[in-house]
N, C-alpha and C positions, 0 to 999 in steps of 0.2 A: 347379310346372312345371319340367321338366328343361331347364336352359339348354344351348344349343349351345356346344360348345367351339370357340373361334375364335382362331386365332393368325395374325398377319401379320408378315412379316419382310422388310424391304428389306435385301438381303445386304450385309454390311460387307466391307471389304477382306479380313479374315481368313476369312470364310465363303467368299468368292469364291475365295480361294486354295485352300481345301479342295476346292471343287467342280471345280477345273481338273485335268485329267489331264495326261499327257505332251504336250509340244508337238511339232508337226510341224516339218519343216525350215524351213518358212516361217511366221514368227509374225506375219504381217501380218493384222490383224483388220479392215481397212478395208472388206472386201467387194469389193475390186478384184482381178480376175484377175491373178496375178503374171506369167502368160504369155499375154496376150490374143491371140486370133486376128488374122490380118492384116486381116480384113474383119469385117463385121457379120453373119456367117453365123448364121441361126437354126437351131440344132441341136435335134433331137428325140431325147431319150434314151429308148431302148427298154429296159425291164427284164424280167428273167426269173428264175425260181426253179428251183433244181436240187435233186436228192435228197441226203439225208444218207448216211452210210456204211452204214446198214442198208437203204438203198434207198427209204426213206419219201419219197414224192413231195413236192417243194417245201420240204423241211425242212433242206436243206443250206446255203442262203444265197441271195444275190441277185447277179446280174451285170448290167452296164449296157453299152450300146453306143449311140453318138451318130451319127445320120445327118441329112442335109439334108432339107428338105421335098421337093425334087426326087426324091431317092432313095426317100423314103417313098411317093411317088405312082407310082413306076415298077414295074410288075408283073414286069419282068425283073430287078430288083435283088433280091439275096438277103442276108438276115441269118442267120448261122449261129452264134448266141450260145453254143451248147453244144458246139461242135466241140472234140474232144479229140485230143491226141497222146500216146499212152500213158495216163498217169493225170492229165495236166494239161490244163486248158482253155487254148485258144490264141487265142480271140477274146473281145474285150470286157474289162471291168474288174470285179474283184470288190469290191463294197462291203463294208465291215467289218461283219460280223454273223455270229453263230454260226448263226442261223436266218434265215428270211425277213425282210428289212429292211422297215421302215416308211418308205418314201421319199417326200419332198416336194421341190418345186422352186420356183425363182423364176419369176415370170410370163414372163420373157423366155427361159427355158430355159438361162441362163448358169450357174446353180448348182443342184446337188442337195444336199439335206440329209437326214441319217439319224440316228436314235438306235438304236444296236445293241440287238438283241433277244435276251435271255438270254445265258448263258455268262459267262466271266470278265470281259468288258468290257461286259456288259449295262448299259444306261443311259448309255453314252458317246455323246455327240453328235459327229458329223463333218460337215464341209462340204467340198464338192468343186466346183471350177470345171470347166466342160465345154469341151473343146477339139476334139471330133470323134473318131469311132471309139472307141478305147479310151483316149483321152487325157483322163483325169480326174485333176486335181491337188488334193490336199488343201490347203485354205486355212485359215490361222489355227491356233488351238490346239484340241485336243480338250477337250470340256466334259463333266464327269461329273455327270449328273443323278440318279444312283441314290439319293443320300441323301434325295431328295424323292420321286422317281417310281418307285423300285425298279429291278430289272434287266430288267423286261419292260414298259416304259411304253407307254401309249396316247398318241399325240401327232399333231398335224397342224399345217400352216401355217394359223393362224386368220385371218390377214390378211397382205397382202404385207409381208414383212420381220419378221413376228411369229409365232413358234411358241408353241404352248401344249401342255404335257403334263399329263395328269390320271391320277390313281390312286385307286382305292377299295379299302379294306382288306377282308379277309374278314368277312362278316356274322357277328356273334356274337349268339346268342339268349340273353336273360336270362330267368330264371324263379325262382320260389320254390317251396317244398314238395317233397314226395317222392312216390314211387309209392304210390297212384294219384292223389294230390291235387296235381298240378302246377298252378301258377298262372302264366300267361303274363306276361312283362314287355315286351320289345321285341326288335327285330332291327336293331340299329344298326351303322353302319360309319363309318370315318373317310375323309374326302376330302382329297386333296393336289393342289395345282395349282402348276405352275411356268411362268413366262413367259420365253421365250427370244428375245433380240435376234438375229435371223438375219443381220443385216448386220455386227454387231460381236462375235458369238459370246460371249454372256454371258447369265447369268440376271439378270433385272431385278426380279423380285418372286416371292414364294411365298406360299402360304396353306395352312393346315391347319385343318379344322373337322369336326364331326360332320355327317352329311348332315341337311339342315334339314327333316325331316318335322315336320308339325304334331303336337300331342299326340294329336289324333283319329286321324291316319294311323298314327302309331306304335302306338297301342293297337289299331288295326284289323288289324295284322299286316303292314304294308307294309315292304319293304326294297328296297335297290338293290344290284345286283351290279356288273357292268361299266359304267363310264362312259367316254364317248369322243367323238370328232369335235367338239371345242370350236371355236366360230367367233365372231368379233366382228361386231356389228351395224354398219350404215353409219356411225352417229355415233361408233363406237368407244368407247362408254361402257357397253356391256353385253356380257358373255361368256355364250354359250349352250352348254350341254353336254348331249349326249344320254345317256339313261339306260336301263338294262336293269332294269325294275321287276318285282318278285315280291311275292307276298302269301300269307300263311297264314291259316287260320281259327282265331283264339284261342278261339272258343267250342266247338270240337270237342275231343274227348279225344285227347291226343298219344300217340304210340307211342315207348317208350324204344328208343334204338339200342343197338348192342352195348356201348357204354360206359355205358349207363344214362341218357344224356341224352335228354330228351323232344324229339320231332320232331312239330310240329303239321302237319296235312294242308294241302296246297296249296289256295289259294282264288283261283287266277288268273282264274277266270271272273268274279269280282266286282271286279277292278281297275277303277277308275272312269275310266281314260283314259290317254292318252299323256302322259308327264311329261318336262319339261326342267328341269335345274338352271341357275339364273341367278345370276351375281354381277356386281357393279359392276366396271368396268375404268377405269383400271389398278389401282385399290386392291385388287381381289379381295375386297371386303367385301360385307356384306349379302346372304348367300346365301339364296335362296328357290326354291321349286318352282312352276312354272306347269303347268297341266293342260289338255289338250284332251279333251273328252268325245266327240269325233267318231269316235274309234277307240281301241283298246287296244294297238295294235301298238307295240313298242319302237322307239326312234329312235337307238340307239347304233351302228348300222352293223356292219360286220365288215371291217376293213382298208381300207375305201373311204369317201370323204367322202360325207355324206348331206345336208348343209345348206349353203346358199349365200345370199349377199345378192344380191337381184335388181337389175336396172337401176332399178326403181321404188323401191328402198330397203327393201322388205319382205324378210323372211328366209323362204326356201322350204325346207321340211324334209321329206325323205323318211322315212317311217316304215317301215323294213324292216331286216332283219338277214340273216345267212347262212341262217336258216331260212325266210325269206320275208317278204312284205309287198308291197302294191301301191298305197299311198296317199301323197299329198303334202299337207302342211299348211302354213299360213302364219302367221308371227309378225309382227304389225303394227309398222311403224317408229314409229307414233304412240303406241301403248299399251305396247309392249314385252311384249305378251301374245299368246296365240293369237287369231287372227281366227276367231270362230265361224261366219262366213258362207262361209269358204273350205275346200273339201274336194275335192281332185283324186283321182279313182279311175282307175287305169290300165285296169282291165277295162272300165269304162264308156266311157272315152275311145276305146279301140281296138275296142270291140265284141267282146271275147273273154272267156274265163273261165280262171281258174287262173294268172294272171300273178304272177310273183315278181320284183320288182326286185332286181338284184344290184349295179348301179353306176349313179350318176346324176351328171350335170354340167350346171349351169346355163350357158347359152351367152351369150345377150344378148336384151334386149327381150322377156322372157317365154318364150323358147324354151329348152328343155332337151333333152338326149339321155339315153336310158336303155338299159342292157343288162338284159335280163330273160330268165327262163325261163318255161315253161308246165308246170304240174304234169301229170305223166303223159306228157309229150312230150320226147324227147331233143333236145338242141340249144340254141342260144342265139339271141336275137333282139335287134334294134336298133329303137328307135322315136324319132322326134322328137316332143316333147311341147310343145303350146302351152298354157302354164300360165294364159294369160289366157282362152282359149277352148278348153276341152278337146276339143270335137268336131272341132277342126281338127288334132288330133294324128294322126300317120301312122305306121303300121308300114312300115319301109323294105324294100328288095329282099330276096328270099328266099335270096340267095347264102349268107348267113352260116349259117343253120340247116341248109341242105342240104349245105354244104361240110364241116361238122365238128360232132361231138357235143360242144358246149361246156358243157353243163350241169355237167360235173364240175370245171371250172376257174373259172367266172365268180364263184363264191362267194369266191374268193381275189383277185379283181381289185382293183387298188389305185387306178389313176388313168386318167382319160380325158383325152387331150391336146387342147389347143386352140391353134391358131395362126390368127389372122385369122378368116375365115369357116368354116374347116375344123376338123372334129373328127377326131382320130386314135385308132383302136381296134386295138391288136395282139391278135388273137384266135387262140388255139390250144387244142385239147383237150390233156389231159395226154399227153405222149409222141408227139404227132402234129403234123405240119406245119400251118401256117395262113398267114394273111396280115395285113397292116395294112389295115384298112378305113377309108376316108376319107368322112366325111359333110359335105356342104356344107349348113349350116343354112338358107341363104337359098333355094337352089334345091331343097332337100329331096331331094337325090340321094345315093346311096351308090355308091362304086366300090372295086374291089379293087386294092390297091397292092402294095407289096413283099412278097416271099415270106419267111416265117419258118420256119426249119428248127428242129425240136425234137429231143429225145432222150428216152430212157426216163426217166420220173419228172420231167420238166422241162416247164415251160410259161411263157408270157409273161404278165406281170403288169400292165403299164401303159405309157403314153407320157407324156412330160413336155416 
C-alpha cells in the first residue's frame, strides 16, 4: 500500500520570521483598533470589484466602503464606489491585491482580512480596522503565507478569529508502459493547509500531505483539483474542506496528448458521491475523506462560503460551485460524517426547476438565505430557506430579478452580510447600478435599501 506523505510543523521562531513580510507603521498585533471610533457604530463594509487595464471585468482589484446600518436601509442614500476623477478612484479604499481580493471579516464588522491574490505580493495576508467610509487602517504586520499556500491561495474565516488557507497541487498522472500499452497508475496531488490566528496575525500550524484517497479510489481513477471553504465544526476538533472531485476510467484506452503523455477519458458519471476532506484540529493530523451518496455535485464553492455550523451544532453544506448546484447536505455533530437522512433540494423546496445556488448564508435557528439563478432565465433571485422544514422555504419579492440581470455577477459573489435579524445583499449586474437589499429573516420580508452606483466592468461583491 502506498503510504500517504504527511508532515506537520509547528512554526518555530525562525520559520515565523521567514513568513513575515514588511511591517506596517503600526506593529500592534493585539487585534485592537489603534484608532477606535468614538462610539460603537456597527459598520457594514460594502466591497466591489473593478476591471484591470485591459478592461476585463472584475480583474483589477477590490475596493471597500463602510456605511452604517441606517444608511444601508435608506433608499435615498447612494454609494458610488467606482467614482473616478481622471484616472483615479476617489471613493472608498483599495484593498491590497493585484486581482479580486478574497475578503473575510470579524463577526462585529470591526476588521476586514484579506490574502492578496496573485501578483508580486500574492499570498500576503493583511488585516484592516474599519472606521467608516474609506477609513480602513492596516493593523499589525503583513504575513506572507505564500511558502505554504502559494500566491493564489483559497482561504476563509473557518471560525471567529481563525483563518484557514488550503492549497492542492496540480494533479499528476502516473503510468507505466508505452504506446499503445499504457498502464494506469494514479492521479495524486499534494495538499497544504495553514492556520492563521486572525487576532494576533500569525501562522499557528501547517500541514502537508498527499490527498488521502483509499487504494481502491486511487486505482479507480479518482483525483481532486481545487479544494476550498474550510470550516471548523462546533466542537472545534474537526476541519472540513470542500473538494472538486474528478474521475477518469483507467479501464479505457488512453489517448496520447501532444507530448505523448496518455490521457484517460473522463468518467465523471461514475463518481460515487460528494466528498469532503476532514482533518483533526488543531493538530491537522489524520486526514480522511467522507462521502455522501445523495448527490455527486462538488462542494468547494467559488469565492463564496458554502458550509456553516448551525444553531443545532450540525454542519450544513451547500453542494454547488460557479457552474451550478441546488442541494444542501448535513454533517452530523455526533458522527462527524454525512447524515444520510438529510437532503435539502432547492427546486423541491420552492417548487421550481433549474435552480442554481450562487451564494449561501446560514442565519439562525435553521434559517438560511440563498442567492440563486434559474437556468434559461436572466436575473438573480433571493430565497429564505427553512433547513428544518424545506416546505416552509420562500422565494422573496420579485424586485431583485426584475430590477437587474444579475446572473452575470452572482457567480463572483463573496459574502452575504448579517447584522442582528437582517441580511444585507449588495446586488448589481456588471456595469449597472443596483441596490442593497435587506432581508429580515424573522418577518420574511425583503426591502430595497441604499443605491449602488456601478461603472463599466465593475460590480459589487459582498457585505460584511
